[in-house]
C-alpha positions as CSV (number, residue, x, y, z in Angstrom):
1,M,25.7,-14.4,-51.0
2,L,27.9,-13.9,-48.0
3,K,28.0,-10.1,-48.5
4,S,24.2,-10.1,-48.7
5,W,23.9,-12.1,-45.5
6,I,26.3,-9.8,-43.7
7,A,24.3,-6.8,-44.9
8,L,21.1,-8.3,-43.6
9,V,22.6,-8.9,-40.2
10,F,24.0,-5.4,-40.1
11,I,20.6,-3.9,-41.0
12,G,18.9,-6.2,-38.4
13,L,21.2,-5.1,-35.6
14,F,20.4,-1.5,-36.2
15,S,16.7,-2.2,-36.4
16,L,16.5,-3.8,-33.0
17,P,13.8,-1.7,-31.2
18,V,15.2,-1.3,-27.8
19,F,18.8,-2.1,-27.2
20,S,20.2,0.4,-29.7
21,Q,18.3,3.2,-28.1
22,T,18.7,5.1,-24.9
23,I,16.2,4.9,-22.0
24,E,15.1,8.5,-22.9
25,D,14.3,7.4,-26.4
26,I,12.1,4.5,-25.1
27,Y,9.9,6.4,-22.7
28,Q,9.8,9.5,-24.8
29,Q,8.3,7.4,-27.6
30,N,5.5,6.3,-25.2
31,R,7.1,2.9,-24.7
32,T,8.2,0.8,-21.8
33,Y,10.5,-2.2,-21.4
34,T,9.5,-5.9,-21.6
35,H,10.9,-8.1,-18.9
36,E,13.5,-9.5,-21.3
37,E,14.6,-6.0,-22.3
38,V,14.9,-4.6,-18.9
39,I,17.0,-7.6,-17.7
40,R,19.3,-7.2,-20.7
41,K,19.7,-3.5,-19.9
42,Y,20.9,-4.3,-16.4
43,M,23.2,-7.1,-17.8
44,R,24.8,-4.5,-20.0
45,L,25.4,-2.2,-17.1
46,E,26.9,-5.0,-15.1
47,K,29.2,-5.8,-17.9
48,E,30.3,-2.1,-18.1
49,F,30.7,-1.6,-14.3
50,P,31.4,-5.1,-12.8
51,Q,33.1,-3.5,-9.7
52,Q,30.0,-1.4,-8.7
53,C,26.9,-3.3,-9.8
54,K,25.6,-6.8,-10.0
55,L,22.5,-8.5,-11.4
56,V,21.4,-11.3,-9.0
57,T,18.8,-14.0,-9.4
58,A,16.6,-13.9,-6.3
59,G,14.0,-16.6,-6.3
60,E,11.1,-18.0,-8.3
61,V,7.8,-16.4,-9.3
62,D,4.5,-18.0,-10.2
63,C,5.0,-17.9,-14.0
64,G,8.1,-20.1,-13.8
65,R,10.7,-17.3,-14.3
66,R,13.3,-16.1,-11.9
67,L,13.1,-12.8,-10.0
68,H,16.1,-10.5,-10.1
69,T,17.7,-7.8,-8.1
70,F,20.1,-5.2,-9.4
71,I,22.5,-4.1,-6.7
72,I,24.7,-1.0,-6.9
73,N,27.4,-0.6,-4.3
74,K,30.6,1.5,-4.7
75,K,32.8,-0.9,-2.8
76,G,31.6,-3.9,-4.8
77,L,29.8,-5.4,-1.9
78,F,26.8,-7.2,-3.3
79,S,25.6,-9.3,-0.3
80,A,23.7,-7.9,2.6
81,D,26.0,-9.3,5.3
82,S,29.0,-7.7,3.7
83,I,28.1,-4.1,4.2
84,D,28.6,-2.1,7.3
85,R,25.1,-1.3,8.5
86,S,26.3,1.1,11.2
87,A,27.6,3.4,8.4
88,E,25.6,2.5,5.3
89,T,21.9,2.7,4.5
90,V,20.0,0.5,2.0
91,L,17.3,1.7,-0.4
92,L,15.1,-1.1,-1.9
93,I,12.9,-0.1,-4.9
94,N,10.2,-2.5,-6.2
95,N,8.9,-2.0,-9.7
96,A,5.9,-3.3,-11.7
97,I,4.0,-5.0,-8.8
98,H,1.3,-3.7,-11.1
99,P,2.9,-4.0,-14.6
100,G,0.4,-1.7,-16.2
101,E,2.0,1.0,-14.0
102,P,5.6,0.7,-15.3
103,C,7.0,4.2,-14.6
104,G,9.5,2.8,-12.1
105,V,10.8,0.1,-14.5
106,D,12.1,2.8,-16.9
107,A,13.0,5.3,-14.1
108,C,15.3,2.8,-12.3
109,V,17.2,2.0,-15.4
110,K,17.7,5.8,-16.0
111,L,18.8,6.2,-12.3
112,S,21.2,3.3,-12.4
113,R,22.8,4.4,-15.7
114,S,23.1,8.0,-14.4
115,W,24.9,6.9,-11.3
116,L,27.2,4.5,-12.9
117,R,28.2,6.4,-16.1
118,S,28.5,9.7,-14.3
119,N,30.6,8.2,-11.5
120,K,28.0,9.3,-8.9
121,V,27.7,6.0,-6.9
122,P,27.7,7.0,-3.2
123,D,29.9,5.3,-0.7
124,N,27.3,5.2,2.1
125,L,24.2,3.9,0.3
126,T,23.5,0.5,-1.3
127,L,20.8,0.6,-3.9
128,V,18.8,-2.6,-4.5
129,I,16.3,-2.6,-7.4
130,I,13.7,-5.2,-8.3
131,P,13.5,-4.6,-12.0
132,M,10.1,-6.2,-12.5
133,Y,8.3,-7.9,-9.6
134,N,5.2,-9.2,-11.3
135,I,6.9,-10.9,-14.2
136,G,3.8,-13.0,-15.0
137,G,1.7,-9.9,-15.4
138,G,4.5,-8.1,-17.1
139,T,4.6,-10.7,-19.9
140,N,0.8,-10.5,-20.3
141,R,1.1,-7.3,-22.4
142,S,-1.6,-5.4,-24.2
143,C,-2.6,-1.9,-25.2
144,C,-5.8,-1.5,-23.3
145,S,-6.3,-3.1,-19.9
146,R,-5.8,0.3,-18.1
147,A,-8.9,2.1,-19.4
148,N,-8.2,5.3,-17.6
149,Q,-4.5,5.6,-18.4
150,N,-2.6,7.7,-20.9
151,G,0.1,5.3,-22.3
152,P,2.5,3.8,-22.7
153,D,1.5,2.1,-26.0
154,E,1.8,-1.4,-24.5
155,Y,2.1,-2.6,-20.9
156,G,1.5,-5.5,-18.6
157,F,-1.5,-6.7,-16.7
158,R,-2.3,-6.1,-13.0
159,G,-2.9,-9.8,-12.1
160,N,0.1,-12.2,-11.9
161,A,0.2,-15.7,-13.4
162,R,-2.4,-16.8,-10.8
163,N,-4.4,-13.6,-11.3
164,L,-3.4,-12.4,-7.9
165,D,-3.0,-8.7,-7.1
166,L,0.5,-9.0,-5.5
167,N,0.0,-5.7,-3.6
168,R,-2.5,-7.6,-1.4
169,D,-0.3,-10.7,-0.9
170,F,2.4,-9.7,1.6
171,I,0.9,-11.4,4.6
172,K,-1.0,-14.3,3.1
173,M,1.9,-15.1,0.7
174,D,-0.2,-17.1,-1.8
175,S,2.3,-16.4,-4.6
176,K,5.9,-17.6,-5.1
177,N,6.6,-13.9,-5.8
178,A,5.8,-13.0,-2.2
179,F,8.1,-15.7,-0.8
180,S,10.9,-14.4,-3.0
181,F,10.2,-10.8,-2.1
182,V,10.2,-11.6,1.6
183,E,13.6,-13.3,1.2
184,I,15.0,-10.2,-0.5
185,F,13.5,-7.8,2.0
186,R,14.5,-9.7,5.1
187,Q,18.0,-10.3,3.7
188,W,18.6,-6.6,2.9
189,D,16.6,-5.1,5.7
190,P,16.3,-1.7,4.0
191,N,16.1,1.6,5.8
192,I,13.7,2.9,3.2
193,F,11.5,1.0,0.7
194,V,9.8,2.4,-2.4
195,D,7.0,0.8,-4.5
196,T,6.5,2.6,-7.8
197,H,2.9,2.9,-9.2
198,T,0.6,5.0,-11.4
199,S,-2.5,6.5,-9.8
200,N,-6.2,6.0,-10.4
201,G,-8.9,8.4,-9.6
202,A,-9.4,12.2,-9.9
203,D,-7.9,14.6,-12.4
204,Y,-5.6,17.3,-11.2
205,Q,-2.5,19.3,-12.2
206,H,0.1,17.3,-10.1
207,V,2.2,14.8,-12.0
208,M,3.3,13.0,-8.9
209,T,1.4,12.1,-5.7
210,L,2.8,10.1,-2.8
211,I,1.7,7.6,-0.3
212,T,3.8,7.7,2.8
213,T,3.7,4.9,5.4
214,Q,0.9,6.1,7.7
215,T,3.0,7.9,10.3
216,D,0.7,7.4,13.3
217,K,1.2,3.6,13.2
218,L,4.9,3.9,12.4
219,G,5.9,4.6,16.0
220,H,9.0,6.6,16.6
221,L,10.0,6.6,12.9
222,G,6.6,8.2,12.2
223,K,7.5,11.4,13.9
224,Y,10.8,11.6,12.0
225,T,9.1,10.8,8.7
226,K,6.4,13.4,9.2
227,E,8.5,16.2,10.5
228,T,11.8,15.8,8.6
229,L,11.9,13.3,5.8
230,T,8.6,13.9,4.0
231,P,8.7,17.7,4.1
232,T,12.2,17.6,2.6
233,L,11.0,15.4,-0.3
234,F,8.1,17.6,-1.1
235,K,10.3,20.7,-1.0
236,K,13.0,19.2,-3.2
237,M,10.4,17.8,-5.7
238,S,8.8,21.3,-6.0
239,A,12.3,22.8,-6.6
240,N,12.7,20.3,-9.5
241,G,9.5,21.3,-11.1
242,Y,7.2,18.6,-9.6
243,D,4.8,20.0,-7.0
244,M,3.8,16.9,-5.2
245,A,0.6,16.2,-3.3
246,P,-0.4,13.3,-1.1
247,Y,-2.2,10.5,-2.9
248,M,-5.7,11.6,-3.8
249,H,-7.6,9.2,-1.5
250,T,-10.7,11.5,-1.6
251,V,-13.2,12.0,1.3
252,G,-16.0,12.7,-1.2
253,R,-16.3,12.3,-5.0
254,T,-13.7,14.9,-5.8
255,P,-10.6,16.4,-4.1
256,D,-12.6,19.6,-3.3
257,D,-14.1,17.8,-0.3
258,G,-10.7,16.9,1.0
259,I,-8.5,13.8,1.0
260,M,-7.5,11.3,3.7
261,D,-4.2,9.6,4.4
262,Y,-4.1,6.1,2.9
263,L,-4.0,3.5,5.7
264,E,-1.9,0.7,4.2
265,T,-2.4,-2.4,6.4
266,P,0.2,-5.2,6.3
267,R,-1.3,-6.9,3.3
268,Y,0.1,-4.0,1.2
269,S,3.8,-3.5,0.4
270,T,4.5,-0.5,2.6
271,G,2.2,-1.8,5.3
272,Y,4.2,-5.0,5.4
273,T,7.6,-3.3,5.4
274,A,6.4,-1.0,8.2
275,Q,6.2,-4.1,10.4
276,F,10.0,-4.1,10.4
277,D,10.5,-0.4,11.2
278,C,11.2,0.4,7.5
279,I,9.9,3.7,6.1
280,G,7.9,3.1,3.0
281,F,6.8,5.3,0.1
282,V,4.5,4.5,-2.9
283,T,5.0,6.8,-5.8
284,E,1.7,7.4,-7.7
285,A,2.4,9.2,-11.0
286,H,-0.8,10.6,-12.4
287,M,-2.5,8.3,-14.9
288,L,-3.5,11.1,-17.3
289,K,-0.2,12.8,-17.7
290,P,2.1,11.8,-20.7
291,Y,4.1,8.7,-19.9
292,K,7.3,10.7,-20.4
293,D,6.4,13.0,-17.6
294,R,5.4,10.1,-15.3
295,V,8.7,8.4,-15.8
296,E,10.7,11.6,-15.2
297,S,8.8,12.5,-12.1
298,T,9.4,9.0,-10.7
299,Y,13.1,9.4,-11.6
300,A,13.2,12.8,-9.9
301,F,11.7,11.4,-6.7
302,L,14.1,8.4,-6.5
303,E,17.1,10.7,-7.1
304,I,15.9,13.2,-4.4
305,L,15.2,10.4,-1.9
306,S,18.6,8.8,-2.6
307,Q,20.3,12.1,-2.0
308,F,18.5,12.5,1.3
309,M,19.7,9.1,2.4
310,I,23.3,10.0,1.3
311,N,23.2,13.3,3.2
312,N,21.4,12.0,6.3
313,G,22.5,8.4,6.5
314,K,23.8,8.4,10.0
315,E,20.6,10.1,11.3
316,L,18.5,7.6,9.5
317,I,20.4,4.7,11.1
318,A,20.2,6.3,14.5
319,Q,16.4,7.0,14.2
320,R,15.8,3.4,13.2
321,D,17.9,2.0,16.0
322,K,15.9,4.1,18.5
323,A,12.6,2.9,17.0
324,R,13.6,-0.7,17.3
325,Y,14.8,-0.2,20.9
326,L,11.5,1.4,21.8
327,Q,9.6,-1.3,20.0
328,E,11.4,-4.0,21.9
329,A,10.8,-2.3,25.3
330,T,7.1,-1.8,24.9
331,Q,4.7,-4.3,26.5
332,V,1.5,-2.9,24.9
333,H,0.8,-2.8,21.2
334,S,-1.8,-0.7,19.4
335,I,-3.9,-2.3,16.7
336,N,-6.6,-1.6,14.1
337,Y,-6.2,2.1,13.4
338,Q,-9.1,4.2,12.3
339,L,-9.3,7.7,10.8
340,D,-10.0,10.5,13.2
341,T,-12.5,12.7,11.3
342,T,-12.6,15.4,14.0
343,V,-9.2,16.8,13.1
344,H,-7.5,17.7,9.8
345,D,-4.7,19.7,8.3
346,S,-4.8,21.6,5.0
347,I,-2.6,21.1,1.9
348,W,-2.0,23.4,-1.1
349,F,-3.6,21.6,-4.0
350,K,-3.5,22.2,-7.8
351,G,-6.8,21.0,-9.3
352,Y,-9.3,21.5,-12.0
353,A,-12.9,22.6,-11.5
354,A,-15.1,19.6,-11.1
355,K,-18.3,20.1,-13.1
356,Y,-21.3,18.1,-14.2
357,K,-23.0,17.8,-17.6
358,T,-25.5,15.5,-19.2
359,S,-24.0,12.2,-20.3
360,E,-24.3,11.4,-24.0
361,V,-24.4,7.7,-23.0
362,T,-26.9,7.6,-20.1
363,G,-28.7,10.9,-20.4
364,L,-27.9,11.4,-16.7
365,P,-25.5,13.9,-15.0
366,R,-21.8,12.9,-15.3
367,L,-18.7,14.3,-13.7
368,Y,-15.9,15.9,-15.7
369,Y,-12.9,18.1,-14.8
370,D,-12.6,21.4,-16.8
371,H,-9.0,22.0,-17.8
372,D,-10.0,25.5,-18.8
373,E,-10.5,26.2,-15.1
374,P,-7.4,25.2,-13.2
375,Y,-7.2,26.4,-9.6
376,E,-4.8,26.4,-6.7
377,K,-6.2,26.4,-3.1
378,Y,-6.1,24.7,0.2
379,I,-8.1,21.6,0.7
380,P,-8.7,19.6,3.9
381,Y,-6.3,16.7,4.6
382,F,-7.4,14.1,7.2
383,N,-4.2,12.5,8.3
384,T,-4.7,11.4,11.9
385,Y,-5.3,7.7,12.7
386,T,-6.0,6.4,16.2
387,P,-5.9,2.7,17.3
388,N,-9.2,0.9,18.1
389,E,-7.6,-1.0,20.9
390,T,-4.4,-2.0,22.6
391,I,-3.2,-5.5,23.5
392,K,-0.8,-6.8,26.1
393,V,2.3,-8.4,24.5
394,P,2.8,-12.0,25.7
395,E,6.2,-13.5,26.4
396,Y,5.6,-15.9,23.6
397,Y,2.9,-17.5,21.4
398,V,2.5,-21.2,20.9
399,V,1.7,-22.3,17.3
400,P,1.1,-26.1,17.1
401,Q,3.2,-27.7,14.3
402,A,0.0,-28.9,12.6
403,W,-0.5,-25.4,11.2
404,K,2.4,-25.8,8.8
405,E,1.3,-23.0,6.4
406,V,1.6,-20.5,9.2
407,V,4.8,-21.9,10.5
408,S,6.3,-21.7,7.0
409,R,5.5,-18.0,6.7
410,L,6.8,-17.2,10.1
411,K,10.1,-19.0,9.4
412,H,10.4,-17.2,6.0
413,N,10.0,-13.9,7.8
414,K,12.9,-14.8,10.1
415,V,10.8,-14.7,13.2
416,V,12.5,-15.8,16.5
417,M,11.1,-19.3,17.1
418,T,12.1,-22.4,19.2
419,Q,10.5,-25.9,19.3
420,V,8.9,-27.6,22.2
421,K,11.2,-30.4,23.3
422,R,8.8,-32.9,24.8
423,D,5.1,-33.7,25.1
424,H,3.6,-32.1,28.2
425,Y,0.5,-30.4,29.6
426,T,0.6,-26.7,30.5
427,Y,-1.6,-23.7,31.1
428,V,-2.0,-21.1,28.5
429,D,-4.2,-18.2,27.6
430,A,-6.5,-19.4,24.8
431,D,-8.8,-17.1,22.8
432,Y,-12.2,-18.4,21.9
433,I,-13.7,-16.8,18.8
434,T,-17.2,-15.6,20.0
435,N,-18.1,-13.5,17.0
436,Y,-16.8,-12.4,13.6
437,E,-18.0,-11.2,10.2
438,T,-17.0,-12.8,6.9
439,S,-16.9,-11.3,3.4
440,P,-19.8,-12.7,1.3
441,S,-17.6,-12.7,-1.8
442,P,-13.9,-13.8,-2.4
443,Y,-11.2,-11.3,-2.1
444,E,-7.8,-12.3,-3.6
445,G,-8.7,-16.0,-3.2
446,H,-10.0,-15.7,0.4
447,Y,-13.2,-15.0,2.3
448,L,-11.8,-12.5,4.7
449,H,-12.9,-12.3,8.3
450,K,-13.2,-9.0,10.2
451,D,-14.5,-7.5,13.5
452,V,-13.3,-10.5,15.5
453,V,-14.6,-10.8,19.1
454,I,-12.8,-13.1,21.5
455,E,-13.1,-14.4,25.0
456,T,-9.8,-15.4,26.7
457,K,-9.6,-18.3,29.1
458,N,-6.7,-19.8,31.0
459,V,-6.9,-23.4,30.0
460,K,-4.8,-26.6,30.2
461,V,-3.6,-27.9,26.9
462,K,-1.3,-30.5,25.7
463,L,1.8,-29.4,23.7
464,Y,3.7,-31.8,21.6
465,A,7.4,-32.1,20.8
466,G,7.9,-30.0,17.7
467,D,5.3,-27.4,18.4
468,W,6.6,-23.9,18.1
469,M,7.2,-21.2,20.7
470,V,7.1,-17.9,18.7
471,Y,8.6,-14.8,20.4
472,P,7.4,-11.3,19.7
473,K,10.9,-9.8,19.9
474,G,13.7,-8.4,17.7
475,D,13.0,-6.7,14.5
476,A,10.0,-8.9,13.7
477,K,8.1,-8.2,16.9
478,R,5.4,-6.2,15.3
479,F,5.0,-8.7,12.5
480,V,4.5,-11.5,15.0
481,I,1.8,-9.7,16.9
482,E,-0.1,-8.4,13.9
483,T,-0.2,-11.8,12.2
484,L,-0.8,-14.0,15.3
485,D,-3.3,-11.9,17.3
486,S,-6.7,-12.9,15.7
487,R,-8.1,-9.4,16.2
488,C,-5.6,-7.6,13.9
489,V,-6.9,-6.6,10.5
490,D,-4.4,-8.8,8.5
491,S,-4.0,-11.6,11.0
492,Y,-3.6,-15.1,9.7
493,F,-7.0,-15.9,11.3
494,N,-8.6,-13.2,9.2
495,W,-6.9,-14.6,6.1
496,N,-8.6,-18.0,6.7
497,F,-5.5,-20.0,7.8
498,F,-7.4,-21.3,10.9
499,D,-10.9,-21.8,9.5
500,E,-11.0,-25.5,10.5
501,I,-11.5,-24.6,14.1
502,L,-14.8,-22.8,13.3
503,M,-16.5,-26.0,12.3
504,Q,-17.8,-28.3,15.1
505,K,-16.8,-31.9,14.7
506,E,-19.0,-33.8,17.2
507,W,-22.7,-33.5,17.8
508,F,-25.6,-35.3,19.6
509,S,-28.9,-37.0,19.0
510,P,-31.6,-35.1,20.8
511,Y,-33.6,-38.2,22.0
512,V,-30.4,-39.5,23.6
513,F,-29.2,-36.2,25.1
514,E,-32.6,-35.3,26.6
515,D,-32.0,-37.4,29.8
516,K,-28.5,-35.9,30.4
517,A,-29.9,-32.4,29.8
518,A,-32.6,-33.0,32.5
519,E,-30.0,-34.3,34.9
520,M,-27.7,-31.3,34.3
521,L,-30.6,-28.9,35.2
522,Q,-31.4,-30.9,38.3
523,T,-27.8,-30.9,39.6
524,N,-26.6,-27.4,38.6
525,S,-28.7,-24.6,40.0
526,D,-26.7,-21.9,38.3
527,L,-27.0,-23.5,34.9
528,K,-30.8,-23.9,35.5
529,K,-31.2,-20.2,36.3
530,R,-29.3,-19.1,33.2
531,F,-31.3,-21.6,31.1
532,E,-34.7,-20.3,32.5
533,D,-33.6,-16.7,32.1
534,K,-32.7,-17.3,28.5
535,K,-36.1,-18.9,27.8
536,K,-37.8,-16.0,29.5
537,N,-35.9,-13.3,27.6
538,D,-35.5,-14.9,24.2
539,P,-38.9,-15.9,22.6
540,D,-37.2,-17.7,19.7
541,F,-35.1,-19.7,22.1
542,A,-38.1,-20.6,24.2
543,K,-39.9,-22.0,21.1
544,N,-37.1,-24.1,19.7
545,A,-36.4,-27.4,21.5
546,W,-33.3,-28.2,19.5
547,T,-31.7,-24.8,20.3
548,Q,-32.4,-25.3,24.0
549,L,-30.8,-28.7,24.0
550,Y,-27.8,-27.3,22.0
551,F,-27.3,-24.6,24.6
552,L,-27.1,-27.2,27.3
553,Y,-24.9,-29.4,25.2
554,T,-22.3,-26.6,25.0
555,Q,-22.3,-26.5,28.8
556,S,-21.7,-30.2,29.1
557,D,-18.5,-32.2,29.2
558,N,-19.4,-33.7,25.8
559,Y,-18.9,-30.4,24.0
560,E,-15.5,-30.4,22.3
561,P,-13.1,-27.9,23.9
562,S,-11.4,-27.1,20.6
563,H,-14.5,-25.7,18.8
564,N,-13.8,-22.0,18.1
565,R,-10.6,-22.1,20.2
566,Y,-8.0,-20.2,18.3
567,P,-5.0,-22.6,18.2
568,V,-2.4,-19.9,18.8
569,Y,-1.9,-19.7,22.5
570,K,-0.4,-16.9,24.6
571,V,2.0,-17.3,27.5
572,F,2.7,-14.3,29.8
573,K,5.4,-13.9,32.3
C-alpha cells in the first residue's frame, strides 16, 4: 500500500501542468499563467537567487487578494530609498491590467529568469515587475471573452472584481488596485514605465505596435523620447525580427487612411505616469498573431528597452532632472491637448489589402483583410497635439477638509500639502462653473463632465483650521494642476467629486419674493436695464414670470454664494 501511495505521488508530481515546465513550454502550448502559478514562479526564482531578487507584497486589491511586486537588483537592494538614484534607473512593468491580454505576464517571467540564470542582472538598473495587476479579472478565466483574439486557450476578464476597467482608474481611484499601484509607483518613482497589452482593431503584418506617451504633452522629456529613445527602440526591434509600428489608432476605418497618435489622458496608466515626468510605453501585441509570437515580441521589447536604460542610464537621469527643473520653474501650464490635423508625418506600414464583400450574415457589405495581398507602403501619421488653453499656476490651492475623498487621493500621491492652522477669513480666486456638459450614460461608474466654462472672481471666504493648502510644486506639480483645475479633462470635478455644489439648496416663494424684486428694480438702475434688455432680447424669458423672478433672485443677497462655486480656491503671489 505504501509503495502504491508513493507511486501515485510521484506520478502526480510529474503531471503538474505548469511548475514542471519551462516558460517557453507554457506559451508555446498556447497557455498562460494563472495568478497562483505566476506568483509561484517568482517565489521559485527568489529561492534560487535571494541576493538578487525579492517578491514583495504591495497592497490590497478589490477581490481580497494581495498585489505583489517582483524586484531584481544586483546589489540586493529591494527598497526604493536604498538605491542611488543619481546612478541607477528604475523600470516598472505592469502586467495584466487587462488579464485577457496576458503577453506581459509570461514575457516578464521569461525576462526575469533569463537575467538571473544567465547572470545578466545589470548593476545600474532596478527592475520592478507587477506580475498581475488585475487579480480579480485574472481569476475570472474563460476561453471566450476576447472575441477577436487568437489565444491563449484560457485567460482572464477585462473588468476587475468591481467590473472596473482599471486602465481608466488612475485619477478617480475607485479601486483598491489603484491605491496600491499609486503607492508602488510613487515609492519607486520609475524613470520609465511599461504597461503590457494586446491590441484591438485592424489586421496587419506587424506583431507588435506601440503607444508612446504622447510627446507634445511630455514637455522636455517629450523631445528626448521622440528624437532619441523611441527611434532606437524601433530600430532595435526591427533588427530582432519585429518591425514595429505605432498603435493603429486609425483616422478612418482602415490604416490606409492613416493613423493618429493616441492621446492618453491622466485616467490611463501612461497618462497618469506622465504627470510625474515618467516616460511611458504601452506594448500592444497584435491580437490575431499566435500567442507564442505575441509573448516573444513583448519579451524582445522589454529586453531592448532594458538594454537602452542600462547603456544610457546617466543620460536618462540627466534628462529627467532637467525636465523636472523646467517644470518647477514654469508659471504657465498647457491643458486639454487636441490633434492638429493640418500636419502629419509618414510611417512605413506593413498591411493587408482592405476589401469588401457581401456578408453571409446581413447580406450587406462587410470589411475583410486579404492575406493574399500583403503590402508595404507609407501611410499618414498624425502625431502633433496642441493645447486648447494655458492656465496661470497659482502659488497654492485651498481644498477644504470636507472634501475628504479628494484629500485622500492627493495625500496618497505624495502631493506637497499643509493644513490651515486657524479659522480665518481671506480673499481667494474662486471659479464659478457657468457651463458644462455631462455624459448621458455612465462611464466607469461616473457621469463624466466635460467642456467646463468658468468665471473667476476674487471673493472673501472663511477657511477653517484643518483645511488644506495644496502646492503645485515638486515632482507632483503637474498632477496637482490637472486634478484640481476644473477645466482639465481628467480633473476631480469632471470625475464628479464635487457634484454637490451644482445643486442649489435654498429657493424662494414667488408671491413673497415679488415685493423684494420690485424694490430691487426701483433702487438699482443697472440691474433694471439688464433686466429689461433681457426681456427685450429673449422672448422665452419675457413670457415666463418665474424665470424673470429667478433671474432677479440670483442678483439678490438671498442667493447662496456657494451655488456653482468650485470649492477649490486659488491663491496667487
